[in-house]
C-alpha positions in Angstrom: -15.4 10.0 26.7 -13.3 7.6 24.2 -12.3 7.7 20.5 -12.1 4.3 19.1 -9.8 4.0 15.8 -9.7 0.8 13.3 -7.1 1.2 11.0 -6.4 -1.1 8.0 -3.9 -0.7 5.2 -5.1 -1.2 1.6 -3.5 -3.2 -0.8 -2.2 -1.2 -3.9 -4.4 0.7 -5.8 -7.5 -0.7 -3.7 -7.9 2.3 -1.4 -11.5 3.6 -2.5 -12.5 -0.3 -2.9 -11.5 -0.7 1.0 -13.6 2.7 1.7 -16.7 1.6 -0.7 -17.0 -1.9 1.7 -16.6 0.8 5.4 -19.5 2.7 4.3 -21.0 -1.0 3.4 -20.5 -2.3 6.5 -21.8 1.0 8.5 -25.0 0.8 6.1 -25.6 -3.0 6.8 -23.6 -4.4 9.4 -23.7 -1.8 12.1 -27.5 -0.9 11.3 -28.3 -4.2 12.2 -26.2 -4.1 15.4 -28.2 -1.2 16.3 -24.6 1.2 16.5 -25.0 4.5 15.0 -22.5 5.4 12.7 -23.5 8.8 12.0 -20.9 10.3 13.3 -17.9 8.5 12.3 -15.0 9.7 10.3 -12.6 8.3 7.7 -9.1 9.3 7.1 -6.6 8.3 4.7 -2.8 8.7 5.0 -1.9 12.1 3.2 1.7 13.8 4.4 3.9 11.9 7.2 1.6 8.5 6.8 1.1 5.5 4.6 -0.9 6.3 1.8 -2.3 3.2 2.1 -3.4 3.8 5.4 -7.5 3.5 5.9 -8.5 4.9 9.6 -12.2 4.7 10.9 -12.6 6.7 14.1 -15.7 7.1 16.5 -16.4 8.4 19.2 -17.8 6.8 22.0 -18.6 7.1 25.9 -17.2 4.4 27.8 -15.2 1.3 27.4 -18.3 -0.7 28.0 -19.5 0.7 25.3 -17.0 -0.4 22.7 -17.3 -4.2 24.4 -20.9 -4.1 23.6 -20.3 -2.8 20.0 -18.0 -5.8 19.4 -20.4 -8.2 20.9 -23.2 -7.0 18.8 -21.1 -6.8 15.5 -20.4 -11.0 16.3 -23.7 -11.8 16.0 -24.5 -9.9 12.9 -24.2 -12.9 9.7 -23.0 -10.3 7.4 -20.1 -9.2 9.5 -18.0 -12.2 8.7 -19.1 -12.4 4.7 -18.2 -8.8 4.6 -14.8 -9.4 6.3 -14.3 -11.9 3.1 -14.5 -9.7 1.0 -12.6 -7.1 2.7 -9.6 -9.5 2.7 -9.4 -9.5 -0.8 -8.4 -5.2 -0.7 -6.3 -4.8 2.4 -3.2 -6.3 4.0 -3.2 -9.1 5.8 -2.6 -8.4 9.4 -2.5 -4.6 9.1 -5.8 -4.5 11.1 -5.4 -2.5 14.4 -7.8 -0.6 16.8 -6.7 2.4 19.2 -8.3 3.6 21.9 -7.9 7.3 23.2 -9.1 8.8 25.8 -10.7 12.5 25.2 -9.3 15.2 28.1 -10.6 18.3 28.7 
């Protein structure tokens, strides 16, 4: 099992707008791609992390599942439109994916 984390940095004063757009993405893009985001969670920088940091975290069973996720969302038309809206509120170049292996 793995945890995939997508993180961005919000522009000053726009953290709420970014979180709203992430939830909109879950309701629209994820739904159309067939990916279930009900167990995803959102985190923001608090202590020891930049306040502008916003992280979406989701569990995946395999790297193949993550690759399939990327393929599916790329085929959803509104994903590109959503990305253009999101670009108004995030720091350019701050998008990053981390994938961590869950260990027992």
